[in-house]
N, C-alpha and C positions, 0 to 999 in steps of 0.2 A: 363301866363302872372300874375305879382302880381300887386295888386290895389298898388298906391302911398301909401298909409296909410301902407300896410303892408311892403314895402318898406324901410319906414322911422324906424318902429318899428325893423325891422331886422338888420339894420344897429345901431340904439341905442343899441340894446342887443349886436351886434357884439363888439361896442366900449366899453359897459360898462365892457362886458367879460375881455379884454384888461386891462383894468384898476385895475380890481378886481385881476385878476391872478397876475400882476406886485406888486400890494401891498401885496399880500399872499406871495409872494415869494422872497421879497427883502432879499438881504444876505449883510454881512458886507464884504466890499472890502477895500482894503488899498488906503488911499489917495494918491493923484497922479494922472498920464494921461499915457496915450499909445501914442507912437508914431509909425508909421508904414511906413518903405521905402521898396525902390525896387531896387535892386541891381543885375544887369544881371538876370532880369526876376526871382528872387527869392526873396521872401517875408524876410524882416528884421524887428524885434521887438525891441522896448526902452521903459525901465520905465524911466519916468521923474517924479522926486521928486514934491510934492506940491510949492515949492517955485519957483521951474524951474532949482535950481542950480545943480541937479545932474541928470545925465543920465547912464543909465545901459543898457548894452546889454543883450537882453534875448536871450539864447541860446536855439535853438529847441531839442537840444539832452538833455536838462535838463527837466523833468519833472515837478518840480516847478515854472521854468520861463515861460514854455507854460502855465501852471494852470493859473498863474498871468496875461499873456497876456491875458489870454480866460474870466477871470474875468473882468480884466479893458474895454474890449470890448463889452463883455455883457451888462455891466453897462452903457457904452455908449450909447448902442444902444437902451436899454430900458428906460434910460431917454428920450432919443428924441420921443420913441415912446409913451411913459406915455404922455409928454406934448402934443403931436400931437394929442392924442387921446381923452385927456381932453378938446381941442380947439374944435375939430370937434364933439364931444358930446356936448359941449355946442351951437355949430351951430344948430345940428341936433333936439336939445327941442326949441331952438327957430323956427325952421321950423315948427316942429310937433306943436306947441301951436298955430303957425299964420295959419297954413293950418284948424286946427280945428275950430279955428274962423270964416275963411270964409266959413267953411262946415254948422256951426251954422248960420251964416249971409244968407246962401243960402236957409236954411229950414224955415227961417223968411220970405223968398218971395217965399214960393212953390217951390222953385229948389233942386228936390232931389239929392243924392248920386248916383254915376253910379249903385252901386249893388242895390240900392234900386228901381229904374227904373225897373230892371227884376222882383225883389222879389213884387212889388206891382201889378205885371201882374195877371189876374185871370189863372187858373188851364191851362184852355181852350188856352188861348193865349199863354201860355210857351210851350205847345206842339207844338206849329207852330213857335216859335220863338228861334234862336241858340243866347246866350248871347255872347256879346263881353267878359266880364270878367265874368267868372265861379262865381258863387255865393260858400260862403262858405260850404252851405248847401249840394250844387253839388259835392263839393271836399270830403266832410266827407263822403257822400254815396258812391263816386268810391272808395275812401280809404277803407272803410268798406267790400265793394264788393270783393275787389282784393284778390284772394286765395293767401295761403300761407303754407308751410310744416314747422310746430314747430318741436323743438327737441324731438327725440325718447327717451322714458323711458325705464332702463334698469330693467331687472327681479328682483335687489336687491332693487329698490326703493319704499317706502311706496305708497300704494295706498290711495291717499288723493284727494276728489273730492266736489268742492261746490256745494253749493244748487241748482245752475244751470246745473252742470253735468260736470263741467270744471275740469281734472284731472290737480293738480299743484304738486308741489314736498314737500311742506312743510306746517304745519298749518299756519305760518304767511303770506305765500301767497296765502293762502285760505282767512284769514281775508281779506288780501288786496283785493282781486278778488270780495267778495262777498260785500265790501263795495262800491264798483265800481258799482257792479250791482244795489245796493238798491240806488245810488245817479244818477243812468243814466248816467255814465261816461262810453264812448265807449272805448274798448281796444282789443288789441290782444295778446296773452299769448306766450311767447318766439316765437316772428317773429321775423326771420335770419336778420340780419345788418352785412354789411361788413364796415370794418373799414381799411382804408390804413396802411399796414405796420403791420398789426394786424390777418387780417383774417375775416374769420365770426364767428360773436356772436350771442346769442340768449337773447336779453335783456329780462328779466323777464315780465315786460309790455309795449308795445307801446301803446300810447293812446291818444285820443283828448283833448286838451285843449280848451274848449267852454270860459274859460276866455280871454285866448290870441289868439285864433282863430289859433293854431298851432298844429302838432304832437310832443308829447314828449315821454322820455323814463323815466319809474321807475323803478330801480334795488334794491331788497332788499337785504343785505348781511348780512347772518344770524349766521355765525361762528366767529365772531371778534375776539374770546378767542385763536383761534386756529392761531400759528403765520404763518406758510404756507399758509393757506387760506388767511390770513390779508394782507400779502405780494403782494398775486396774485390780490386782490381787487386793492390794489394799482397801480398795473401795469395796471389793466383795466380802471381804472380811469383815467391815464395817457393817457393810449390809446383813450378814450373818449375824453380826453381834446385835444390832438394833430387833432382830426376830428371834431372841433367844438361843441363838447357837453359838456356842463360847469354846475355843480351842482349850483342850483338857478338858471339858465338861461331855458334850456330844457333838463336837466338831475335832475330829483330827487333821491335823495337816501336814504334809512334806514337803520338802522345799528342794529343788535342784538347780544349779549353774552349768556352766560349760566344765568348771574346775571341781565344781562339789557335785560328784555323782550319787544319786541314790542306789542302797544297797539293800540286800536281804535282810542284814542284821538290825539296821534300823527299822523296817516293816515288822520282822518279829517281834521286837523290844515294845513297838506300839499297838502292835495285836496283842500282845499278852498282857499289859498293862490295861487295856481299855476293851477288848473283845473277848477273850478266852479265860 
């Protein structure tokens, strides 16, 4: 069961991702509107000019007509979705602010938050008590102890090992993993993840964000000057987005090419922004 605070945060992140995604992928769509009719249980589409004086039948057999119908329908849908998401996000933020004011007021009168009640117990009492709401610490401990099988290494793969003995696939991944180790960031390397309509993949790092109290993914894409590799990266990011993983939300991505090399400063900046 999620705490109320976590539910609010998840909803805020979900709505923000919708807004950011729509803003980023806005396309130029012809002015005018789409009228949709139904004749004998068959959909019919009409393009209506901005002034409403011209009405054109869009034939399903004409790819350009169907493409126009899709663009207009998608635009109308996204405009409504964008407006609704903005209004809901504003309401969620107000609710979040009001809730935190109430929590602060409760603290002033010595009324602790739900999680703090269990957290404040002595270790001896904790052994006797089953909390109604698992603490973040207990969630992390359970996540950390869950076994998993990572991706196997082929014979051709270079043998690169971190200071703590973890085998990785590149020097950049070694740099990232060792930064996590030094900073006390908990992570799993190439822990399998199933994405709908994509299958099983193995993100470079699945890790704990102490800052936002959630599990996040960190992918490093290291051969961006290889066109085939870059196209596969775009497909992978698109699959992530279809499954609720967004860059800047619960997905961190770093990129590299022969001329643009990953450095520790970039890793540190991202880690402090999203994890620590």
